[in-house]
N, C-alpha and C positions, 0 to 999 in steps of 0.2 A: 741319730749318732752311733749305733752300731754299725750301721751301713757304710759309713766314714772310717770308722774303725779298721773296719774289712778293707776299704781301697786304700788306705794307707798300708796295711801290713801289706799285702801284694805289690804295692808298689815298691816297700822298701825292701823285697822281697828281689823282685827286678834292679834296682839299684846294688843290690848286692852282686849282681855281674859286671860293676862297672870295672876295666882297668886299665893302667896305662899303655899309652902308643906301644911301646918297646916290648909289651908283653901280650900283646894281639897275637893270635891264632888263628889259624882252619882248623875246623873239625868236619871231617867227609863221614859220611852213612852212605853206602852201598847196594841197593837190594839184588839178586839175581836168583831167578827161579830155575830150579833144577828139573830136567826134562832127562826121557828114555832117547838113546841115542838113534833106537831104531824106528822112532815114528814122531818123534817129539811130546810125547804126551807128557799129563804130570807126573812126575814123582811127589807122591804124599806121604805123609808122617808118619802112618799106621804099616807103611805094605813093607814086605821083607825089604831087606837094603833100600830102606824109605828112608827121610829126613832124622827121625831120631839114630836111624844106625850110623849116618854121617858123622851127625853130633859126636856119637861115640867115640869111632875112628878119628875125629880130630882131639877128641882129651889126649890121647896120646902124644900129640904135638906140643903139648906146652899150653893145654889150658883148662882152667878148672871148672866142673861143673856147677849147673844152676839150675836145680829137680822146682818143677811143683806137683807135691804128692810126688807119686811115684811117676811122672813125667821129664825124661829130660827136655829143657827146652831154650836151653842159651850155655853159651858158655864166656870164661872171661880170662883176658890173658894179658901182659902186658902192652902191650902194642894197642890195643882194643877189646871190643867185647862182639861176641854172634849171636845173635837173639832171631828169633822167627816170628814173622808177619802171619795173619790170618790163615793161608792156606798155605803156609808151608814156606812163603820165599826167604831166603836166606841174607839174611843181613851182616854186612860187617860194618860196625861201626870204628870209625879208625880216630885211634887218639889224636887230642889238637896238637898239629904241628907246626913250627915257627914257617916251615919252608916246605915246596910245594915237592922237593925230592923226596925230603921225607914220608909225605905223603906216599907217594910213590913205592918206594922202597916198599914200605910195611903194605901196601895195597899186592905188589908182586911178589913176595912174602906168603900173604895171605893164601896166594893162586897157588901158591909152590905146594904147599901143604894139602889144598884139599884138589886138587885137581888127579892127582894120581888115585887117590881114593875115588873119584867116579869114573876115572877111567878103568880100575879092576870092575866097577861095577855097571859099566856100558852105558852111561849116562852124560848129561853136559852140561855144563853150566850157563845160562843164559845172561847176557844183557839185555836185555830187551825190557819196552817199559811194559807190555800185557802179554798175557801168556798166548803160547804160538797157537794151539790146538787145544787143550783141553776146555771143557766149556762150564763154565763157574757153577753150576749145577752139579758137575761131577767132581767137584774138586772139595773136600772134606775140610771143615776148621779143625786146624792145630787142637792140641787139649786146653788151651790157656785158659782159665776162669774167665778173662775178663771179656776174651774174643766174644764167647757165651754171650754175655749182655748187651754188648756192643751191635752183636748180627740180630737179637730181639728187637733192640731199640731203634736201629736204623729202618727196621722194614717198612714204616709207616712214613718214613721221611723222604726218601728217594728213590728212585728207579734203578739208581746204580749202588747202590752203597753195597749190595755184598760184591758188587763186581769190584769195587775199590776194592775192599776188605782183603779179595781172594785172588784177584788179577792183574795185579799193578804193582809194577816194580819202581820203584824211583831212585833217583841221585840228588842225597840234600847236603846243602855246604852250610854250614855253622860259623858265623863272624861276631866280632868282639865291640864293644862300643867301650869308649872311653868316658862320659858323662849324659849325660840327658839328653845336650845337646845335638850329640852325635846320634846318641840313638835316634832320636826324629828323622833326622836327614839318613838313617840306612835305612827304615823304616819306611817311610815315604820313598824311595829311591827304589827297593825292595821291590813292592806293590806298582809303583808306578811300571816297570820293568818287565813285569809277570809275561805280559802276554809274547814278549819276545824271547825271555828266555822257555816256556812251553815250547814256541817254534822251534827256534835252536835245537833245542835239545829231543824232539819229539823223535820216538824208536819205537811204535806202536803201529807198525803198519795192517796188523791185524786184532780185529775187534772178535769175539765170540766165532769164531773159524774162515771168518772172511775178510777180505779186503775192506780196511774203512777210507772211503773213498774221500771223506774232507781231512783236516789237519786235526793234530792235539787232539787224540782222543781221553787222555788223562786229565786234561784240563775241562774237559763236557764229562766225565766221572764225576770228579768232583762237584761239579756244579749243581750235580743232579745226585750227590751222597743226603747232606743236610747244609740247608742254604742257613742255618744257626751257625755253624761252624766253620764251613768251608770258604773258598773264594779269596776275595775283599770283603775287609772287616769292614761295615758299614760306618760312616760318616770320618773313617779313618785319616779321610785328607781336607776334609772341615778344620782349620786353624794347625797350631801344635797338635801331635799326637803322642802323647810322651807315658810315662810310670800310669799316671795313676787314670790315663782314659783307657788304658791296655787292661789297669784290673778293673775297670767296670763296664768293659765286654766282658771280662771275665765273671764274672759276678752275677752277670745275665743271662750266662747260657747255664744248661744243665750238665754237668760233669758226666752222666749216664751210668758212672761209680765212682764210688770213693774207696782209699785204702785207711784204714783205722784201728793200730794194734798189727798191722799185719792180714788181717782179714781184708778181703774185697767185700763191696757191699754196693749191691745195686742200687740206686736212687731215682732210675726213671725219669720222670720230668720238674724235678725240685731242682732250682735253681742254685747256684752255687753260696749263693748268698744267704741262701736258708739252711747251708749247710756247712757251714767253716763257723766257727768258735773261735775267736782271735785269743782268746786264753789257752786253750788246748792243739791247737792246730799247730803239727810242726812244721817246720822245712820242708821234709821230705815230701807230706800230705800235701802241701801248696804248691810242689813242684809237679806233683803227680795229676792236679785240677789243671795245672797250665797244659799240662801235656796232652787232656781229653778235648783240644779244640785242634781243630788242621786245614786253617787258613792258608793260604797261599805264602804268606811269613809270619809265623809262629815265633812268640818269645817264652824267655826260661829265663836261666841269668846268661843268656846269648841269644841271639838273633838267626834263625833258621830259615834257610831259601829253600824254599820244598818244593819247586816250580819242574825241575828236572826231571826228565824218564831215566831210567836207567841205561846206562850209555856203554859199551864197550871200548876197553883199553885200545888205544892211549885218548880218543874223545873225552873220557868221563874227566881225565884230568887235564884235558882243554878247558873244559868250563870252571873245573874248579879254580883254573887259572884268570880264566873270565872274571870270575866272582870277586876274588883276591884283588886284582887291576883295577876294577871301579871302585872299589868299597874300602879299601887301604889305599887310599890318595887321597888329601883333604880336597887339592883342585880339582880332582874328577868328580869326587864325590859333592863338593860345593854347584859344581858346574851342572850335573844331572839332579839337583836339588832345586836349584832357580829354574828348570825346565818343566817341573813336577807344578808347578803353582798352576791353578786353575784346572787341572787335570782332576777330578773327582772322582770316585769309585764309579759314577755309572759309565764311563768315558772308558775305564780301564777296561770292566765288561764287553763296550760296543769294540774296542780295540780286539779284544778277545774272539768278538765274535766274526768279526772280518777275516782276522786271521784262518780262524776255524774255516770257515767260505772261501780264502782265497789265497792261503798262504803265506809266501813272499809275497806278491800282488795285493797282501791287504794294506789295510791304510794305520796307521800308527801316527799320533802328534800332527796331525793334517800332513804327513808324508808318507810315501813308500815303503813298506817295510824295507825293502832293498835300499833304500835310500840314506835309511837311519844304520842299516848293524853295521856297516864297516866303521859308521862313527863311532861305536857301541865298540868295539875288537881296536882302534884306533887309542881309546880311553883308557881301555883297558892296558896297553903297552906301556903307557904313561906311569901306571901303579908298579908294575915289574921290573926287576932289574933282568939284563942280558942272558943268564941262562934261564930264568923263568920264563921272559917271552916266545921259548924254545915249546912249551907247552902246549901252547895257541896255533900253532900250525896246522893242527891236521883238521880241527874244528874250524878253524877261520876258512881255511882252503877248501870246505866241504861248504862252510854256508854262504861264501863270498860266490858260490858257483850255484845259489838259490834252490841248494840241496840241503836236506836231513836226514841220518840214519832211515829214518821211515818211508820219503820220498824216493830215496835210490833203492829200499830194498821191493817198492809196490812196481818199479820197473821190472826188479828182477824176477819175482815171485809171477806176471801173469806169462813172463818167455818160459821161466823154468820150475814153475811149480814152489812148493811150501818146503822144498829142501834146502833151498838157497839161506834159507832163513841161520841152519848153520851156521853161516859166518857169525852170528853174534855169540857164537858160543866160546868161552875163554880159554878151553882146554888145551889148546897152543900156546897159551902165556905161561902154563903152570910146570912145563918140562922143564928137566935140566938145560934143556940147549938156550934155553933163553937166557942161560947167565954171560953177563957180558954184553947184551946187543942192546942199541940205544932203540929207547921206548918207540921211536916214530918209525924200526924199521917192521915192529911186530901187528900193527893192525893188519889182517889180514883181508882187509877191503883197500886197494893202494889208491893213492891218492890221483893216478890218472882213469879210476872209475867215478871219481868223485865229476869229472870233465864232460859225461855222457848227458 
C-alpha cells in the first residue's frame, strides 16, 4: 500500500509538468571545459585563476552567487544559471525559451561575458565532449559535497564512472509534454533515436590523451558508469511507459544521496522506496531524487534529452533545432512513434554497438545510418518555421557528408597534432567583433572543411 502511494506521489509530480501546446518551450544546458591556452591542460577549481576565480569575476556581470560553505559553486542570472560539473566543467542552463533565436541570444551574451575573462587569463572555453589533454586522475573534484558521495558510490559500479564525472561535457535539450499520451510518445521516440543523437553530436576525438578510434565515446562511458541508472531504461519499450512506470523505475533505484531539510545525506545502496515518506517528502526533495538517475532520457517536470556531446557554436544551435523540429510537431512525432513499435531497448543497444564500431555505416532500424539521417533532418524541417530551419544548416551539411566533429578532428589531429583542437575553443565568439554577424559565419571550421 505504501509503495503504491509512493508511485502516485511521483507520478503526480511528473504530471505537474503538463503544459498546453501554446506554452511549450525549449530548455538548453551546455557544458564547457576550460583549459590553458598554451597546452590544453585542465583549469581546475582551486588553482590561481581557476574556476572559482572565473565565477567570482562573472559575478560582476549581473549574476548572484551560490555558495556551499565558503566555496562559490554557481551563479544565478535572469537568463539562466551557471553551475559546475564534478571536474569543474562550466555549465550554462539557459532559461526555457519559446524560440531558437532567444536561445542563441542568451548563449552569445554568456560568451561575451566570459570570454574576456578567459582571454585575460590565457585560457580557452572548449566545446568538446571529452577533455582534450589532462588525465582524469589529475583532475580534482570540485568542492560540492554531493560529488564526494557520488564518487565513492560509483567506484564499484563502472570502470568509466569517474571519467563521466570529471571528463565529459554534454549538450542537453529539455522539452515539454501536454499530457501523458504526449509524454509516452516523446519519451519513447527520444530513446529510439538515442543512437543517432550520439553519433550526430559525437565531438570527443580524444580519450585519455589518445585518438579514440571508434565512435561515440560518451555513449560508452555512460554504459560503463552505472547500469542501474544509465543508458536506456529496462522495459521502457514494453507497452506504454507512462508516469507510473517511470515512478517505479525511480523507486527501485538507489538515489545515492538525498537532501533533507537542506542537508545532504548519503544513502549508499538504499533504494528510493526505502527513503520516501509520502507524508513529509517535499516536491523539492522529489525533484532531487529524480535528478539522481542519468538515463539517456530523463524525466522531472519535463523531459531531458541527454545524449548530445557539447558542440561548438553554431552546431549546438543546429542540434537544438533538430530536437525542436522533431518533438514539437505532432505529425512528425506520430510518424516516428509508429516506427518505434517492436523496437525494444535491446535493439537500441545493438544499434549503439553497431554505430560505435562502424559510425555512419552502422545499422539502425534495419537501415544504414546514412539512409536514415537525411530522413531525420527532413522530418525536423516540417516542425520548424522558415527562420528556424536556418539553424539546421551547419549541422545538416556536416552530417550529410557522413561526418561529425569527432571524425573531422581525428583526421586533422593525425596530420597536424593536438593543437588543431583549439578550433573547438569558443573564444572568437565572445569578442565584440561578433556583434551583428550572422551565426553561420562564426563557426571557425568552414562548411568547405566538411567535404573532405
